[in-house]
N, C-alpha and C positions, 0 to 999 in steps of 0.2 A: 429327246431334245427338250431343254428346259424352257419355261415360259419366257425368261429373259432372252434366250437365244431366238425364240420365235419372234419376239418383238424386234430384236436387232435385225434379224433376217428380213422381216417385212419392211422395216423402215429403210434398210440399206438397199433392198431391191428396188424400191420406188425411187431412191435418189440416184441409183446407178444410171438411170436413163438421162440424167443431166450431164453425165461425163461423155464428152465427144472423143472420137478416135484421135483427132488431131491435137487433143489436149495433152498427150504424152509424147515427149521427146522429139526433138528435132535433130537433124544431122549436125555435125560440127559446123559452127558458124551461123546456123539458122535459128531464129527465135522460135520458141514454143512455150506453152503454158501447161501446167498440170492442174491448176485450180485457180485461174485468174479471178480476182475479185471476191474470193471466199474468205471469210474471217476465220481466225484460229487463235486460241489462247496461247500464252507463252509456253514453249516446250518445257517439259519437265527435265531436270538434269539427270544424267546417269550417275548413280551412286552405288556404293558397295551393297552386296546382298545382306550385309549385317543390318541394314535399315530398310532398303526398298530397292526394287529393280523395275525396269520398264516392263510393262505388262502387255499381253497379247490377247486379242479376242478373235476367234475364228468365226466368220460369217459366211453362210452359203448364199451365193448370188443366184438369182433365177435367170439373169441375162449375162451371157459370157461376153467378155471384151475381146475384140479382134486382135490379130497380129498386126504389128506396126513396123514400118521400116525406119531405120535411123539415119540413113545417108541420103536417100531420095526424099522428096516431099512426102510426109506421112500419108500412106494410102492403105485404108483398112481392108483386110481380107481375113476370112476364117482359116484356121488350120486344124486338121484332123489328126495329124501325126507329129511326133517329136522329131526334130532334126537329129541326124546321126551323132552319137556321142553325148547327147543330153541325158543326164540321170533321170530315171523314171519316177523317182520319189524324192521328196525332201522332208526333213524333220525340223520342227521348231519347238522351242521350249516355252511353255505357257506357265508362268509363275502363279502361285497363289496370291491373292484370293479370287482370281478370275474364274469364271465358269470353265469346266473341262480342263483343269490344270494338269500339268504333266508334260510328257513328250508327245507331240501330235505329228503323225505321218500323213502326208498328202500326196496325191498324184500330181506330178508336174504337168501332165497333159490337161487334166480336168480341174485341178485345184481341190477336188473332193477329198475328205478325210478317209483314209484307208485303214487306219489303226491308231492306237494310242497306248501309252504306258502311264498309268496313274501315279501320282506322287506317293512317296513312302514316308511313314512317320509324321505325316502332316507337314512336310517341308518341301520346298521347291528344289528342282534339279539345278545344278550349278552351271553346266555348260554341256555342249554336245558337238561331236566332230565325226566326219565320215572317214572310213578307210577306203581309199581308191574309189570314191564315188558310190559307196555302198555295194552290196546290201548290208555290210557290217558297219556298225557305228559304235563309238565310245561315248559314254555319258558319265558325268560326275553325279553320283547318286547320293542323296542325303543319308547319313549313317546314324540318324536317331537323335542328334544333338546339333545345335548351331556350331558353325565353324568346323564341321567334320563331314567328310565325304569319302565314298569308295568309288574308284574307277571301275566301271563294269561295261561289258560288251553286250550288244544285242544284234540280231540279224533279222532282216526283212525277208519274207517269202516272195514269190513272184506276184502276189496280189497286194504287196505293200503292208502286210500284217506283221508286226514285230513278234519275235519269239521271246523267250524268257531272258532276263538279265543274267549274265554270267560274270562272276567276280574275277577281277584281274589281280587281286591281292595287292592293291596299291591304295593306301590310306592317305588322304589329303587333309591336313590340318590348316584350315583357313577358309575364307570366302572367295568366291569368284567375282571380281569387281566390275567387269565390263562385258563388252560384246566380243565374241570369238577369243575366248581366253583358254581354249583347249585346241591343240593341233596334233596331228599324227601323220607320219609319212605314209605314202601309198602302200608300202609293203607291211605296214603295221608294226614295224620293228622299233621305231623311235617315237616317243611321245613327249610333248611339252605342254606345260600349263602355267598360267599366271594366277597368283592368289594374293589376297590381302591377309597378312598375318594378324589375326585378331588380338587386340590389346597391345600391339607393339608399334602401331602407326607406321607400318612399312609394308611394301609388297615384295614379292619374290617370283622368280621364274625358275621352274624345275624342269630338267630334261632327263628322261629315263630311257635307257637302252633296255628294251623289253627282252632282248635275247640274252643279255648278260646280267640284267638286274642292276647295272651300275647307274647311280643317280648323282646328278650335279646340280648345285643351287647357286643362283646369283640374286642379290638383294637390291632393292631400289626404294626411294622415298616417295614416289608418285605412282598414280594408278597406271597399270599396264593392260593393254588389250590389243586386239587385232593380230594375234600370233599366226605365223605361217612358217612352215619348214620346207627346205629343199628336199628333194626326193631321197637323197642320201643321208639326211639328218645332220649334215655338217654346218648348215647355216640356219639361223632363226631370225626372222624379221618381226618387229613389234612396234607398236605405237606407244609413246609415253604421253599419257593424258595430262592436261593442264587446264587451269581455270575452273570456274564454278560448274561448267557443263561437262568437263572431263571427256571431251570429244576430240578426236583428231590427234595429229602428230605432236612433236616431231617424230620422224620415222628413223629407226635404228636397225643395225644389222649386227648380230652376235655370231662369232665363230664358236660353235659348241665345244670345240676342243680347248677353248681358253680356260684358264684356272678359275675355280669358283671364287666368289667375292663380290665386289661392286659391279652391278650390271652395266651401268653407263661407262665406267672406267674400262670395261672389257669390250665395249661395243663401238661400232663405227657409225657416225651420223650419216644417214642417207640424204635426208632432206628436212628442212624446217617447215616446208609449205605443203607437203603431202599429208592429207588427212586420213587416208586409208591406203594400205598396200598389201599385196600378197606375192610371195616369191613364186616364180614358175618352177617347174620340176628341176630344170638343170641348174638352178641357183644363179644363173648369169644375168637374169633380168626380172622385172616385176611388173605387175599390173597395179595401177593406182588410181586414186581419185583425189581431187582438190575441190574446195569450196570457194565461191567468190567472197563469202564472208561467213564467219561462224556464228554471229549474232545478228540475225536479220529476219524479217518476216518473209521475204522471198529472195532467192538467190539462184546461182547456177552451179550445177554439179558437172565436172569434167572428168570423164574416165579416159585413161591413157595407158600406154605401155612405154617402158624405157629400159635401157640397159643399165646395169649397175656401174658400168665403166664410164657412163656419160650422163649428164643431167638432161639431155635433150629428150623431149617427150613426143610420142606419136599419139595424137588425139584420136580416140576411137568414137566417142559420142559425147554430146553435151545435152544436158537437160536444163532448160531455162525456166525461170520464174517458178521454181519449186518452193512451196511454202515451208519455211523453217527447214532448209535443206540439211541433210546429214549424209556423209559418205558411209555406206555399209554394203558389203557384198561378200559372197562366198564363191571361190573358183571351183570349177568342175575338174576332174582328174586329167582331162585332156588339154587343159590350158586354152580351151577354145571358147568357154562360156563363163559368164558371171551371173549368179543369182543375186539380184539387187532388190533392196526395199526402197521404193520411191514414195515419198510423201504425196498423198492425193488430196486430203482435206475435202471430203464430200460435205455438202450442207448438213449441219447439225451433227457431224461426225468428225470433230477435230482429232488430230494426232493419228489418223489412219495411214497406213502404208500399203502399197500394192506390190506383191512380189512379181518381178519381171525378169526375163532372161535377156542378157546382152550378149550377142554374138561378137566376139572380139575380132573376128576376121572381117566381117561385113559391116559392123555397126548396127545391125538390125536389132530392134527391141521387140520381144514377144511377151505380151501380157499373159500371165497365168490366170485363166478364168476362174471364177467361183471362189476366190480366196482373198481375204484382206486381213492385215495384221495391225494390231494397235501399237503404235510407237515402233521403236527399233528393238528387235529381239535376236536371240541366238538362232541361227539357221544353218543347217548343214545338208549337203547333197553329194 
């Protein structure tokens, strides 16, 4: 462990005692706070990898945070086992020049690092996605020069240690501009990715049928992120970034059988107010998140589910008084859980997020102990 990591660990461990159990998440309609009264500088915008990306620092905490409930009044209790269906491990992308860059694997139960894949050619990975909740993942691997990646697979063993990268013989020309810009169906047969076309001031979405090798491309003029596929690969949901921070919707739905060409012209608008969404497996509904405001020091995150046939939303959980809130999550393969990055803002540690598990059926929030992320990053489980 580096000297920097030692210092961060020691400082963060001391500050962890200032975070109370009731400071994370209340049930729908109840007020709560994640860091009331703490100061935080202006959040950095998400921009393309051609210039910079949000960075992540992994810090080992000596004090584990308890499990919290989202519907009843928050009552702290420890948990020693994962709920049924929760993936055992999750992977996050740590861009350069942060310590321990590469792909980092952590235990969902303990938050401890179980393995890592170092960066190649001195460049950062573009994005990462899980196939059916792991243990197989797909990563955009730097191919030795800017704006060039290879898609490769790796597999975790039962201890969360990654094996060798295996080429998929897919070259990506471009940069990965935002969060969750790579998606794959549970059976691993269909893959989609959003990239910035370097030097052409445009983005594109590419869908690949891995069984046949057939590829289709749609182009767009604004940043694309938050990709998700239905289980059969016939529908692709995505967010069209806008404004200086490039966060949030509007949210669109593409039928992947549509002709190649203009992405927006071939897509259907789902909502102008959804800031993040992911299709459930059957493609008939989605889980989503909205912000009370996109430019604010504190705000409310509302996670919900809704049918594509109706705009009515079923609220699952609200997180109030979140410092500089941002919707970001990754669904598990059962459609029962979301892995969320919640802004925490510990003293002297601005821009920190805590990975937590949201149970979509009960609204319960479980804090993953021993792990903190810097800003919003690509996470897959």
